[in-house]
N, C-alpha and C positions, 0 to 999 in steps of 0.2 A: 682644925689644926693639920697644916703639913708635916709630912715626917721630914725630919732633918738628913741631908744626905750628904755626906762627905766630899768635901770638895777633891778633884782628882789628884792636886799636887799633895795632898794630906795622904791620899792612898800609896803614892809613890813612897814618900818619906818614910812610912810605915814598913814597907817593903825594903827599901834601900839603907835605912838609917841614915848617919850622916857621911856626906860625901868624903873620901879621903884625901889629907892633904898629901902631895907628891912628896917623895923621900928627897929629891933634889928639886928644890925652886927654882925655876929659871925667870928669864925676865918677861918671857910669854906668860906664865903662870903668874906674875906679879901682876902685868897688864890685866889680865882677864880677871883677875881678884878685884882689882881698883873699878873695874866694870861692873862686877858683881855686887860690891857694896854700893855703889852709885845708882845703878839701875832698878836694884831691891832694896830702895831706902824705904823708911815709914812714913806712911801717910794717916793722918788721923781721921778717924769714923767714929760714929757713935757707940759701935761696940768694941772700940780699943785701936790699937795702932795695927793697920794691915800693910803687908808689903805693896808699894806702891804698883809693882810690876803683874804680880800674879794674885793680889787681894788674899793672900794666906796670911794668917797671924804673924806679925813681926816679931822676931827675925826670921824670916824664911829660911829655907835649906840652903840657897845659892849667898844668900848675905851672911849665913853663920860661916860657912866654907871661905869665901873671901877675907872675913875677919881673921880667919884661923893662918890663911896662907900669909897676910900680910903680918900678923903675930909673929909667925916663923921667920921672917924678913927683919924682925926687931923693931917694927911699928907700934909704939902704942896706942892705946883705943882712941886716946885724946886727938891723935894725929887723923886715925881712921875716922873719926868722928867730925873733924874738921874737912876732910876729903867728901863724906856724904853731904855735910851740911851747902858745901860749894857747888857738888852736882858738878865736879869736873871730872869726866871721863878720861881726859889726855894727861891727868896730872902724873908726873914723875916722880916715883918712891925713891928716896935715897938709900944708897948703898949701904947695907950696914958696916962693912969694912973697912969704910972710910974713916 
């Protein structure tokens, strides 16, 4: 039996913890958050859902960060789930001030 080795991303998460959400979320932050949730979407594996991009347990560090940024802009989880399902990295996020 081979020893279990931590994946590099898991080690980074242990050191960094959660990525902070910017104090003031810009349009660029929102664009990056949409990309993070779409690229780091779940993928079914026999061991359970893993991040499609880095194969760490879903939700990975970047997916969680992206969701928190989008929540800070007023997007409910249902809308974010729809973005992930569509896989649309170019989706426009509605301005919550409207």
